[in-house]
N, C-alpha and C positions, 0 to 999 in steps of 0.2 A: 456551481461546479458539482455539488452534491447529487444533483439530479442526473448528471452525466455519469457519475460513478455508479449509481444505483441501476442504471440501464446501460450495461457495457455494450450492447449490440447496436445502439444508436451512434451515429457519427457525431463526434463532439464538434463544437464551434471553435475556430481558431482563436477568437477574440476572448472567449472565456478562459482559454488556457493560459493566455499571456498575462492575465491578471494574477499578480502575487498576493496571496492573502495567507497571513500566518495564524489568524485567529481560529479558523476552522481546524487546520492540522493540530494545533495545540489542544483544542478542546477534544478532538477525537483521540488524541494520545492520552490525555487525562482521563477520559472515559474508559479507554482500554486499560489503563492502569488501575482505575477504580473497580472495574469488574473483576479483574484479577485479584485485587485486594479483598472483594467480597468473597472469592473463592478461596481465600487463604493464602494467596501468594503475594509477597511483596517483592515486586520486580520493577519499580519505577526506574532505578539506575540502569537496569538492563534495557528497558524500553528506549530511554533516551540515548544511552551509549550506542546501541545497535542502530538506533534511528540516524544518529549523527554520522556513524561510520557507513551506514548504507546509503545516505544521501550524497556523501562525498564520494563514494565509490561509483554510484550511478551517474553522478555529474561527470567524473573523469571519463567513464566509459562513453557517455553520450557526447562529450566534447571530442572524443576521438573518432566517433562514428558519423557526426553530423557536419554538414557543410556550412551550417549557420552557427552563430555564437549561441551557446547554452548558458542560461542564467542559472545561477545556483538557487535563486529564489524560486524559479519555476519548477526546479527538481524537487525542492522541499515542499512546495504547495501541492504538486501532483502526487508525490508519494504519501503525503500526510492525509490528503483527502481520499486516497484510494485504500487507506487502511480501515475504512468504514465497515466492509464485510468482516474484517477480523474483530472489530469491536462488537459486532453481533455474535460472533462465535464465542467471544470471551463472556458475553452476556448469557449465552446458552450454557457455558461451562459452570455458571453459578448454580443452576438448577439440575444440570444433567452432566454426568461424567463423560468425557470425550475419549476415554480409553477402551474403546470397543469398535465394533464394525460400523455402527452408526456415527460415532465420533470420527472415524477415519474418512467416512464419506463426507461428513459435513466439513471437516478440515480441508479435504481435497478440493471441495467445492469453493470454500472461502479463498483458499490459495489461487485457484484458477480465476475467480471473480476479481480479486485485488489485482492480479498480474495482467489480466486482460484489460481492465479498465486503465491501468497505469500505461501499459504499452500504446494503447490507442490514443491517450491524451499526449503522450510523448511524440508519437508519430505525426499526429496532427500539428502540435506546437512547433516541431522542428522540421516540418516538411521532408520527413524521412520516407519516401515512398517505397513500398515493398520491403521494408525492413523490420516490420512488426515482429516476426519470429526471432529476430536477433535481440530485440528489446525485451520480449516477454520472458526470456529465460533468466536473466539476472533479477528481473523484478519478481519472478516466482521463487528464486533462491532467497531473496530478502524477505518476502512475506512468509516463506517457509520457516525461517528462523522465528519469526513472531508466532507462527502457529505452534512451533515446539515449545515456546515459552508458555502459550495458552494451554496446551495439552498436559505438559509436565510441570 
């Protein structure tokens, strides 16, 4: 699934999305927290708290929007794997301050990358044809909160 996240313009395979894997999202969240720790920010509790609240919120929203059953494991897996560009942004934050024009551009790119990848995976997994703009917005809000944690 990591390759699907790294190339958001490729159409993901439905079989890859249905596989619930918690090791990858946990590793990415630990890497995200580790990079923030290297930048002098101790935000592990915020990462896990916002992550749990975000997963439950997106799961509830997708359950209301989709005609098929939505598994909480699928939501956790997709949102966890799609945080990978945000992990890269936090790695850049270790050596470069993101509080400027370049940081704003990189942060906007990371939010768009994360939310586009997550929405494509959700649309493919749940057969939600023509509903990607409705799914990309809450994903962008969630990843925007992680970006705010990274910048400040």
